[in-house]
N, C-alpha and C positions, 0 to 999 in steps of 0.2 A: 539630912546631910549635916554633918557637924563641921564647923569651920574652926580653924585654929592653926597650930604650928605643925600639923601633920603633912603627909604627902598627898598629892593629887593622884587619884586612882581611877582608871578606866576599866570598864567591864571587858574581860577577855572575849566573851562570846559576841559582844557588840562590835568590837574591832574586827573580829573574823567575819561577821555577817555584813559589815558595812559595804563591802564590795560586791556582795551577791546580787542585789537588785540591779545596779548599773551594768554589771557584766552580762547578766541574763538578758535585760531588755536591749542593750546594744547588740548582743549576739542575735537575738530574735529579729531585730530590724535589719541587721546586715545579712542574715540568712534569707529573709523575705525579699530584700532587694536583689541579692545574689541569685536567687532561683529564677528571676526574670531574665538573667543573662544566659546565653547558650553555653559560653565557656569553651575551652579547648576539649575538655573531657565529655561534655554534654551534661544535661541536667540530671539524668538518672544516675550516672556514676557519681556526680558531685553530691547529690543528696545521700546516696548510699555511703560514700566516704565520710560525709559530714555526720551521719548517724553513728558510724563507728568512732569517729573522733569525739563526738559528744559523750558517748558512753565511757570511753577510755579516760578522757579528761575528767569527767565527773568523779570516777573512782580514784584517779590519781590525786586530784586536788583534795578530795574528802579524806584521804588516808595519809597524805604526806605529813611527816613530822609528828605523828601521833605519839610516838615514844617520848619525844621531848615534852609534849603537852602533859603526858601522863606523869613524867618525872616532876614537872613543876606543880602539878595538881597535888601529888603526894606530899610535897614539901611545903605546901601553902601554910602561911602563918596568919593568925587572926589580925585583922585590921585594927589599928588603934582608934581611940575615940576622937582624936583630932584629925584623922585622915579625911580628906575631902573627896566625896564620891562624885565623879563626873557624870553629868546628865547624859542619857543615851543620845540625844540630838547633837550634843557637842562632840561626842566621840565619832559619830557618823559623819558630821560636817567636816571634822578635821581629816578623817580618812579620805573623803571624797575630794576635798580641796587639794590635799597633798598628792592625790593620784589622778587629778583631772586630765593632765596632758598625756599620761600613760593610757587612760581610757580613750581619749581622742585618737591617739596613734593606733591603739589596738583595733578600734572601730574602722579606721581608714585602711589598715592592713587587711582586715576581714573583708571589707568591700573590694579592695584591690585584688585579693586572691580569687574572687568570684570570676574574674576574667579567665582564669585557668580552670578552677574547680568550683563550679557554682554552689553556693550555700555552705560549703565546707568550713570556711573561715568563721562565718557567723555561728555555726553550730559548735565549733571549738570554743569560741568566746562564751556562748551560752552554757557550755559544759563547765567552764571555770566558775561561773556564777552558781550553777547547781551544786557543784562540789563544795563551794564555800558555805552554802546553805546547809548541806548535809553535815559539814564539819561543825557548824554552829549548833545544829540539832544534837549531835553527839556530845558536845560540851554541855548542852542543856540537860541531857539525860544524866551525865555525870554530876551536875550540880544538884539535880533533884534527888539522885541516889544518896549523895553525901549530905544533903540538907544545907548546903552552903553555896553562895555565889562566889565566883572567882574574879579577882581584880588584879590589874597590873599597874605599876607606877607609870604615870604619863611620861615622865622624863626618861624612862627606859625604852619607850617606843622609838622607832626611827623618826627621822625628820619629817616624814610624810604621815605620821600618826598610825603606822601599821607595824607589822612584825611582832606580835605578842609572844613569840618564842625565839626572837632574835638573840644574838650573842650578848647584847647588853642587858637582857632580862635575867635577873639573878634569882627570882622567885615570885610567887603569886601571894596575894593576900586574900583572905576569905571573910565574908560577912554572913549574917543570917539570910535566909532565903527571901525575906521580904524587903531587903535593903535596895535602895535605888529605884529608878523608874523603868527598869527593863526586867522582863520575866526571864526565867531560866532559858538559855539558848539565845538571848539577845533581842527577842521580839519586844514590841511595845507592851507594857503592862497595862491592862485595861483599867485597873484601879491602882494608881501609883501609891505604894506604901513605903514610906521612908523610915528607916531605922537608924 
């Protein structure tokens, strides 16, 4: 990581992936608790509806705004030598802190929905997490194919540390594939290589 007068940069795939694990696990817990409730529709219908919601949500979340991502990827410029590469843990922590109350509300809503349709709300939430993981994996494939990691200016993210394709994002920066402490796709790099 080079320090100086450059911009703070966060990995695009890390920001996308930051919500995947909490949404997945909160959804799994909510579905597990919800399936214990009989609900208005009954467990069988609730689980079947939840399975459909899971699949649809996963596909929608994984594919939404891909065109915008592709435009920003094509126009990515090389990061400067004074740009500061944000650690993976910092980007994940910023996203999770910024979204903690949304996660709590989503979990409570998923639990509450089990009174009507058992497990469906939890499976919907888990589908959001799975979709984010798939989107991060897609970004990782693009990074490997191009041989460059994608970064976004931290000050262009929203106030909660998310939205790497939001209106405020004017472009991405790129670095070599070994830069930073996250592998392509935003996962932890087993051996951190800093460039």
